[in-house]
Every structure is written in C-alpha cells, then in structure tokens.
C-alpha positions as CSV (number, residue, x, y, z in Angstrom):
1,X,0.0,0.0,0.0
2,X,2.8,2.4,0.7
3,X,4.4,1.7,-2.7
4,X,1.9,4.1,-4.4
5,X,3.0,6.9,-2.0
6,X,6.7,6.3,-2.7
7,X,8.4,9.0,-4.8
8,X,11.9,9.6,-6.2
9,X,14.2,12.4,-5.1
10,X,13.4,14.3,-8.4
11,X,9.7,14.1,-7.6
12,X,10.4,15.2,-4.0
13,X,12.3,18.3,-5.1
14,X,9.5,19.2,-7.6
15,X,6.9,18.9,-4.9
16,X,9.1,20.9,-2.5
17,X,9.3,23.7,-5.1
18,X,5.5,23.6,-5.7
19,X,4.9,23.6,-1.9
20,X,7.1,26.7,-1.6
21,X,4.6,28.6,-3.8
22,X,1.5,27.0,-2.2
23,X,0.7,24.9,-5.3
24,X,1.2,21.4,-3.8
25,X,-1.8,19.3,-3.0
26,X,-2.4,17.5,0.3
27,X,-1.5,14.2,-1.3
28,X,1.8,15.6,-2.6
29,X,2.7,17.0,0.7
30,X,2.0,13.7,2.4
31,X,4.2,11.9,-0.2
32,X,6.9,14.4,0.4
33,X,6.8,13.9,4.2
34,X,6.9,10.1,3.8
35,X,9.9,10.6,1.5
36,X,11.7,12.6,4.2
37,X,11.6,9.6,6.6
38,X,14.0,7.8,4.3
39,X,15.9,10.6,2.6
40,X,17.7,13.2,4.7
41,X,19.2,14.8,1.6
42,X,15.8,15.9,0.3
43,X,14.9,17.0,3.8
44,X,18.0,19.2,3.9
45,X,17.2,20.6,0.4
46,X,13.7,21.6,1.6
47,X,15.1,23.3,4.7
48,X,17.6,25.2,2.7
49,X,15.1,26.1,0.1
50,X,12.7,27.5,2.7
51,X,15.6,29.5,4.3
52,X,16.5,31.0,0.9
53,X,12.9,31.9,0.2
54,X,12.6,33.7,3.6
55,X,15.8,35.5,3.0
56,X,14.8,36.6,-0.5
57,X,11.3,37.7,0.6
58,X,12.9,39.8,3.4
59,X,15.3,41.4,1.0
60,X,12.6,42.0,-1.7
61,X,10.3,43.7,0.8
62,X,13.0,46.1,2.0
63,X,13.9,46.8,-1.7
64,X,10.3,47.8,-2.5
65,X,10.5,50.8,-0.3
66,X,13.4,52.2,-2.3
67,X,12.6,54.4,-5.3
68,X,14.4,53.3,-8.5
69,X,13.9,56.3,-10.7
70,X,16.1,58.2,-13.1
71,X,17.0,61.8,-12.4
72,X,15.6,64.5,-14.6
73,X,19.0,65.1,-16.0
74,X,19.3,61.4,-17.0
75,X,15.9,61.5,-18.6
76,X,16.8,64.5,-20.6
77,X,20.0,62.9,-21.8
78,X,18.2,59.8,-22.8
79,X,15.6,61.8,-24.7
80,X,18.3,63.5,-26.6
81,X,19.9,60.2,-27.5
82,X,16.6,58.9,-28.8
83,X,16.1,62.0,-30.9
84,X,19.6,61.5,-32.5
85,X,18.7,57.9,-33.4
86,X,15.3,58.9,-35.1
87,X,17.0,61.5,-37.3
C-alpha cells in the first residue's frame, strides 16, 4: 500500500518547489513527508530552500521601499539620444 506513495528524489524536489509557492496538493505534501523519513538529503534541500525563500522575501520587501527612478538630467540625456537615433 505504501508503494503508491513512494516517490523519487526528483519528484520530491519538484513537490518541494511547488509547496514553496502553495501549489502542492495535500497528497503531494503527504508523499513528500513520507519521503523525508528515508531521505535526509531531500529534507536538507527543503530546509535550505525555505531558508533562501525567507531571505529573499525579506530582501525584496526592503527593496520595494526604495525608489528606483532616473533623475531629470538622465531622462533629458536619454531623450536627446533617442532624438539623435530617429534623425
């Protein structure tokens, strides 16, 4: 009976990635957790993946507060360059 719930490491990493974005089904999550009982490598991969996601989300949220705009001088210089190209 457990054979139908057995997955390979490739399938486990795919489910891990899906789970990270909330796309994994309950059955897939169950298969993944059963796989972790026998495979510590995939368990480590999942932990590292979650850590990187948290780190990235933290950096991305702090980056959103910064304005990434060109100065008026840069805009004017770019506009002049476009006018030269149009001829």
